[in-house]
C-alpha positions in Angstrom: 111.9 100.7 155.7 112.2 99.1 159.1 112.4 100.5 162.6 115.8 101.0 164.1 114.9 98.8 167.0 113.9 95.9 164.7 117.0 95.9 162.6 119.3 92.9 163.0 122.4 91.9 161.0 121.8 90.4 157.6 122.2 86.7 157.1 121.8 86.0 160.8 125.4 87.2 161.5 126.2 87.8 165.2 128.3 90.9 165.7 130.5 91.4 168.8 129.5 94.4 171.0 131.7 97.1 169.5 130.9 95.9 165.9 127.2 96.0 166.7 127.5 99.5 168.2 129.5 100.7 165.1 127.0 99.2 162.7 124.1 101.1 164.4 125.8 104.4 165.3 123.6 107.3 164.2 125.3 110.4 165.7 129.1 110.2 165.9 131.9 109.6 163.5 133.9 106.4 164.4 137.6 105.4 164.4 137.3 101.7 164.4 140.5 99.6 164.7 140.5 95.9 164.3 142.7 92.9 164.0 143.0 91.0 160.7 140.1 88.6 160.3 137.9 90.6 162.6 135.4 91.3 159.9 136.1 95.0 159.1 134.7 94.8 155.6 131.6 92.8 156.8 131.0 95.3 159.5 130.9 98.1 156.9 128.5 96.1 154.8 126.2 95.6 157.8 126.4 99.3 158.7 125.4 100.2 155.1 122.5 97.7 155.5 121.4 99.4 158.7 121.7 102.9 157.4 119.7 102.1 154.2 117.1 99.7 155.6 116.2 102.0 158.6 116.3 105.3 156.7 119.1 106.6 158.9 120.6 107.5 155.5 117.5 109.4 154.4 116.6 109.3 150.7 118.0 110.8 148.4 121.2 110.9 150.5 123.9 108.3 149.6 126.7 106.5 151.3 130.3 107.0 150.0 132.9 104.3 150.6 136.6 105.0 149.8 139.1 102.1 149.6 142.7 101.9 148.6 142.5 99.1 146.0 140.2 98.2 143.2 139.4 94.7 144.5 138.6 96.0 148.0 136.3 98.6 146.5 134.4 96.1 144.4 134.3 93.6 147.2 132.6 96.0 149.5 130.1 97.1 146.9 129.2 93.4 146.2 128.7 92.7 149.9 126.4 95.6 150.3 124.3 94.4 147.3 124.1 90.9 148.9 123.0 92.4 152.3 120.3 94.8 151.3 119.5 94.2 147.6 120.3 96.1 144.4 117.7 98.8 144.8 119.0 100.1 148.1 122.6 99.3 147.2 122.2 101.7 144.2 122.6 104.5 146.8 126.0 103.1 147.8 129.0 104.5 146.0 132.3 102.6 146.3 135.5 104.1 144.9 139.2 104.1 145.4 140.7 107.4 146.5 141.9 108.1 143.0 138.6 107.2 141.4 136.8 109.5 143.8 139.2 112.3 143.0 138.8 111.8 139.3 135.0 112.0 139.6 135.4 115.4 141.3 137.7 116.6 138.5 135.4 115.3 135.8 132.3 117.0 137.4 134.0 120.3 138.2 136.8 120.5 135.6 136.0 124.1 134.5 137.0 125.3 138.0 140.6 124.4 137.2 142.5 127.3 135.6 146.0 128.3 134.6 148.5 125.5 134.4 145.9 123.1 136.0 143.2 123.8 133.3 142.0 120.6 131.5 140.2 120.1 128.2 137.3 117.8 127.7 138.5 114.3 127.1 141.8 114.7 128.9 143.8 111.5 129.6 145.9 110.1 132.4 149.5 109.0 131.6 153.1 110.0 131.5 154.3 112.7 130.9 152.0 115.5 131.8 150.8 117.6 128.8 149.3 121.0 129.4 145.5 120.8 129.2 145.6 117.3 127.4 147.1 114.9 130.0 147.7 114.6 133.7 149.7 112.1 135.6 148.1 109.6 138.0 149.7 111.4 141.0 147.9 114.7 140.0 144.4 113.3 140.6 144.1 113.8 144.4 145.9 117.2 144.5 143.7 118.6 141.7 140.5 117.3 143.4 141.7 119.1 146.6 142.3 122.3 144.7 138.8 122.2 143.3 137.2 121.7 146.7 139.3 124.4 148.3 138.5 126.9 145.5 134.8 126.3 145.0 132.1 126.5 147.6 129.7 125.1 145.0 131.8 122.0 144.5 132.2 121.5 148.3 128.5 121.8 148.9 127.6 119.5 146.1 129.7 116.7 147.5 128.5 117.4 151.1 124.9 117.5 150.1 125.2 114.1 148.3 126.3 112.0 151.3 125.1 111.3 154.8 127.8 108.8 155.6 131.4 108.2 154.4 133.3 104.9 155.0 137.1 104.9 154.9 138.4 101.3 154.6 141.9 100.3 155.5 142.4 103.8 156.8 145.8 103.0 158.4 147.2 103.2 154.8 145.9 106.7 154.2 148.6 109.1 153.1 148.8 112.7 154.1 147.5 114.0 150.8 144.6 111.6 150.8 143.7 112.6 154.4 143.8 116.2 153.3 141.2 115.3 150.6 139.0 113.8 153.3 139.3 116.9 155.6 138.7 119.4 152.8 135.6 117.5 151.7 134.0 116.6 155.0 135.6 118.2 158.1 133.2 120.5 160.1 130.0 118.9 158.6 127.3 116.7 160.1 128.3 113.8 157.8 129.2 110.7 159.8 132.6 109.3 158.9 133.5 105.7 159.7 137.3 105.0 159.4 138.2 101.3 159.7 141.6 99.7 159.7 144.4 98.2 161.8 146.9 100.5 163.5 150.4 99.8 162.2 152.3 101.3 165.1 151.2 98.6 167.6 151.1 94.9 166.8 147.5 95.0 168.0 145.5 98.1 168.8 143.1 98.2 171.8 140.4 100.6 172.8 141.6 104.1 173.1 145.1 103.3 171.9 145.2 105.2 168.6 148.4 106.2 166.8 149.3 108.1 163.7 146.5 108.8 161.2 143.8 107.3 163.5 144.7 109.6 166.3 144.6 112.6 163.9 141.3 111.4 162.5 139.7 111.0 166.0 140.8 114.5 167.0 140.0 116.3 163.8 136.7 114.7 163.1 135.7 114.2 166.8 135.4 110.4 166.2 134.7 107.8 168.9 137.5 105.2 169.1 136.3 101.6 169.1 138.1 98.2 168.6 137.0 94.9 167.2 138.6 91.7 168.2 136.6 88.7 167.1 138.2 86.6 164.4 135.4 85.2 162.3 137.7 82.6 160.7 138.5 80.7 163.9 136.5 77.7 165.1 134.4 78.1 168.3 136.8 76.5 170.7 139.6 78.8 169.5 137.2 81.8 169.7 136.5 81.0 173.3 140.2 81.0 174.2 140.6 84.3 172.3 137.7 85.7 174.3 139.6 85.0 177.5 142.5 87.1 176.2 140.2 89.8 175.1 138.8 89.8 178.7 142.3 90.9 179.8 142.9 93.3 176.9 139.5 95.1 176.8 136.7 93.7 179.0 134.0 95.7 177.3 134.6 93.8 174.0 134.1 90.3 175.4 131.7 88.2 173.4 128.8 86.5 175.2 129.4 82.8 175.6 126.3 81.8 173.8 127.5 83.6 170.7 130.6 81.5 170.4 129.2 78.1 171.4 130.3 74.8 169.8 133.1 72.3 170.1 134.8 72.6 166.7 138.5 73.4 166.8 141.5 71.9 168.6 143.9 73.3 171.2 146.9 71.4 172.5 149.7 72.3 174.9 152.9 70.3 175.4 156.0 70.5 177.6 159.3 69.0 176.5 162.5 68.3 178.5 164.6 70.1 175.9 164.5 71.9 172.6 165.7 69.0 170.6 162.9 66.7 171.7 160.5 69.5 171.0 161.8 69.9 167.5 161.7 66.1 166.7 158.1 65.8 168.1 156.9 68.9 166.1 158.5 67.7 162.9 156.8 64.3 163.3 153.5 66.1 164.1 153.7 68.3 161.0 154.6 65.3 158.9 151.5 63.5 160.1 149.3 66.5 159.3 150.7 66.6 155.8 150.6 62.9 155.0 147.6 61.6 157.0 145.3 64.6 157.1 146.4 65.9 153.7 146.7 69.5 155.0 148.4 71.7 152.4 151.8 72.8 153.5 150.8 76.5 153.1 148.1 76.0 155.8 150.7 75.2 158.5 152.6 77.8 160.4 155.2 77.8 163.2 155.3 81.1 165.2 157.9 82.4 167.5 157.7 85.6 169.5 161.2 86.8 168.5 164.7 85.7 167.4 163.3 83.2 165.0 166.6 81.6 163.8 167.7 81.0 167.4 164.4 79.3 168.5 163.4 77.4 165.4 166.9 76.2 164.5 166.4 72.6 165.6 163.0 72.4 164.0 164.3 73.6 160.6 167.0 71.0 160.7 164.5 68.2 161.4 162.1 69.4 158.8 164.9 69.5 156.2 165.9 65.9 157.2 162.3 64.7 156.5 162.3 66.5 153.2 159.4 68.8 154.3 159.6 72.2 152.5 159.6 75.2 154.8 160.0 79.0 154.4 162.1 80.9 156.9 160.3 84.2 156.7 163.0 86.0 158.6 165.5 85.2 155.8 163.0 86.2 153.1 162.3 89.5 154.8 158.7 89.5 153.5 159.8 90.5 150.0 157.1 88.3 148.5 154.4 90.4 150.1 155.7 93.7 148.8 153.4 95.3 146.2 156.4 96.5 144.2 157.9 93.0 144.2 154.6 91.6 143.1 154.4 94.2 140.3 157.8 93.2 138.9 157.2 89.5 139.1 153.8 89.8 137.4 155.4 91.9 134.7 158.0 89.3 134.0 155.4 86.5 134.1 153.4 88.4 131.4 156.5 88.8 129.3 158.1 85.3 129.6 155.1 83.1 130.6 152.7 81.3 128.2 149.3 82.3 129.6 149.3 84.2 132.8 145.7 85.6 133.2 146.1 86.0 137.0 149.4 87.8 136.7 147.8 90.1 134.0 144.8 90.9 136.2 147.0 91.7 139.2 149.3 93.9 137.1 146.4 95.9 135.6 144.8 96.4 139.1 148.1 97.8 140.4 148.7 100.0 137.4 145.2 101.3 137.0 143.9 101.6 140.6 140.4 102.9 139.8 137.1 101.5 140.9 135.3 101.4 137.5 136.2 100.0 134.2 135.4 103.2 132.3 138.0 105.2 134.1 140.6 102.4 133.8 140.3 101.9 130.0 142.6 104.6 128.7 145.5 103.8 131.1 145.0 100.1 130.6 145.2 100.4 126.8 148.4 102.4 127.1 150.1 99.8 129.3 148.7 97.0 127.2 150.5 98.4 124.1 153.7 98.9 126.1 153.7 95.3 127.5 152.9 93.8 124.1 156.0 95.6 122.7 158.1 94.4 125.5 156.8 90.9 125.1 158.0 90.8 121.5 161.5 91.8 122.7 161.4 89.0 125.4 160.3 86.4 122.8 163.2 87.4 120.5 165.6 86.8 123.4 164.3 83.3 123.8 165.8 82.4 120.4 169.3 83.1 121.7 171.7 81.0 123.7 170.8 83.0 126.8 167.0 83.4 126.6 166.6 85.2 129.9 169.8 87.3 130.0 168.0 90.6 129.5 165.3 90.2 132.1 166.6 92.9 134.5 167.0 95.4 131.6 163.4 94.9 130.7 162.3 95.4 134.4 164.2 98.6 134.7 162.6 99.9 131.5 159.2 98.9 132.8 159.8 100.7 136.2 160.8 103.8 134.3 157.7 103.6 132.2 155.4 103.2 135.2 157.0 106.2 136.9 158.0 107.0 140.5 154.6 108.5 141.3 152.7 105.4 140.5 155.3 103.2 142.2 155.1 105.3 145.4 151.3 105.0 145.3 151.5 101.2 145.7 152.3 101.5 149.4 152.5 104.2 152.1 155.9 102.7 152.9 157.2 103.8 149.5 156.8 107.5 150.3 160.3 107.3 151.5 161.9 106.4 148.2 164.7 104.6 150.0 162.3 101.8 151.0 161.1 101.5 147.4 164.7 101.2 146.2 165.4 98.6 148.8 162.4 96.5 147.8 163.4 96.7 144.1 167.0 95.7 145.0 165.8 92.8 147.2 163.4 91.5 144.5 166.2 91.5 142.0 168.5 89.6 144.4 165.7 87.1 145.2 165.0 86.3 141.6 168.7 85.9 140.9 168.9 83.4 143.8 166.0 81.4 142.4 167.5 81.4 138.9 170.5 79.6 140.4 168.2 76.9 141.6 165.9 76.9 138.5 167.4 78.5 135.4 164.0 78.6 133.6 162.8 82.1 134.4 159.0 81.4 134.3 159.5 78.4 136.7 161.8 80.5 139.0 159.0 83.2 139.1 156.5 80.5 140.2 158.8 79.7 143.1 159.1 83.4 144.1 155.8 83.3 145.9 155.6 79.6 146.3 153.2 78.8 149.1 153.8 75.0 149.0 155.9 75.2 152.1 155.4 75.3 155.9 155.7 78.9 157.1 158.1 79.6 159.9 157.8 83.2 161.1 157.7 85.6 164.0 154.3 86.5 165.5 154.8 90.1 164.3 155.2 88.9 160.7 152.2 86.6 160.9 149.9 89.6 161.3 147.3 89.6 158.6 147.8 85.9 157.8 145.7 82.8 158.7 146.4 79.1 158.7 144.5 75.9 159.4 147.0 74.8 162.0 149.3 77.0 164.0 152.2 76.0 166.4 153.4 78.7 168.8 156.8 77.6 170.1 158.6 78.7 173.2 155.7 80.1 175.2 158.1 81.0 177.9 158.8 83.8 180.3 162.3 84.1 178.9 161.0 85.2 175.5 157.9 87.1 176.5 159.8 89.6 178.6 159.5 93.4 178.9 156.2 95.2 178.4 153.6 92.6 179.3 150.7 94.6 177.8 152.4 94.5 174.4 153.4 90.8 174.9 149.8 89.9 175.6 148.6 91.7 172.5 151.3 89.9 170.5 150.2 86.5 171.9 146.6 87.3 171.0 147.8 88.0 167.4 149.5 84.6 167.3 146.6 82.7 168.7 144.1 84.3 166.3 146.1 83.2 163.2 144.7 79.6 163.8 141.5 78.7 162.0 141.1 75.1 163.3 144.0 74.0 165.4 146.4 75.6 167.8 149.5 74.1 169.5 151.4 75.7 172.3 154.8 74.4 173.5 157.5 75.1 176.0 160.8 73.4 176.9 162.5 73.0 180.3 165.9 73.6 178.7 167.0 75.3 175.5 170.7 74.9 174.7 172.6 77.9 173.7 172.5 78.2 169.8 175.9 77.7 168.2 177.7 81.0 167.3 175.4 83.0 169.5 177.2 85.0 172.2 174.3 87.1 173.5 172.4 86.6 176.8 170.7 83.2 176.9 169.0 81.3 179.6 169.3 77.5 179.2 166.7 76.8 182.0 163.2 77.8 180.9 159.8 78.3 182.5 156.3 78.3 181.0 154.5 81.6 180.6 151.6 80.4 182.7 149.3 83.3 182.1 149.2 82.4 178.4 148.8 78.7 179.1 146.0 79.4 181.5 144.0 81.0 178.7 144.3 77.7 176.8 143.9 75.2 179.6 140.1 75.2 179.9 139.8 74.5 176.1 142.6 72.0 175.6 141.8 68.9 173.7 141.5 65.8 175.8 144.2 64.1 173.8 146.7 66.9 174.8 149.3 66.1 177.4 
């Protein structure tokens, strides 16, 4: 055990001020919002290290971490083991919400009575069978029922833990939040909720919405924000630091903590949008051919109205034969969990060997944190998919080997059930959104089959990353790239609420790991077939360029 004053982050990591405060907090619960890449998971691992190493989590108390996905739960557990060793990490429990709920049910099952009563050895599957089997969606409600009905069960949970971590808390559903409140509200247990607020493109200190606002009020949690992007090179970090100075001065990183010359920043002005497009397409071609940068590591960002501003660039890229993805047209369907589920199912059916698809599929269908709990559900789905694969193989012997693919998908979705599908994403709680994603996925696969009639090959192209990404700043949130171009950094596109614009610009800048390019044009011709308001004459958004100017590469002009 070490003194609190002597503790420092493991592995020599330097934490920004708010992250350091969060890691060492000993009194209050915390509502910590952060941008993608800001090290949320690492901060939780460092906080666990602090609590266990200093005795702030006093033996035999434990730390409970609740995540939303199996891989996130395992990742956090592994990080804690690396930070403080296996002995201390043995007091760190990392589960998904449903795995935590199942442990409550398993431990206090006799408390359930009537229609909710369960026998020893009950299973999870569809449909629900009295006493013998419950559905996946029953886990959290039954755990809540146990904790509400039994003081013994509540006290047993509360006496076990000194601290609770809630990872990716912005995705917490109402029923999951109810479990948190029933278990821990009104106690001295320190809760640390970490995530990224969805309502705003970037949260800032004190600006909490939705579930975070409720959490801060209900649990008397202190709101904090983390900004630093650990993936960016020092030169880019220093530019980001200047934007943070405007967003939230208390979160500015000391200069000595982001020293170094690695990274490149460029800023260019063009007489018109066509010259801009030709120069940028040549630039991208050079990155690909001379520097061997993978296409998926290059992104072009626009604040809004992507098709209007990137029109010329897409034409020039196409002329050079450089593959690109217009993310506005694709509507982010490839990132939807339900779309990924359908594609992985088809890959397992029609592909030769698809271990990655199989692992992803099982993780989505059996979202528990330990293999023991997963096994029964996994075996059930494994039998089902093997049967469906036999049907798919028999179709291959016909003149139309892939004609029945959609019929098999519909059967699969019915087998999975609406409750499990809804649990894939908070957005699917409105079933209309889930139906929309399913419909869009079907349409996208049909489009790909017109280009590539072999279904397995078409599925490979569904999420093909071998293309330059062209997308709005908003849709870039959560992504990262080696080289990022932000086009049209102009007053005519960054209009309206300047506080939100500044946050959006920060999100765009922080997508770049190694190189950032900013551009503006003196003139942008009105796009064909566009009758809305359009300013041909343009002016640079000088506040944003001024953030970059001190760090611009000497080759920039």
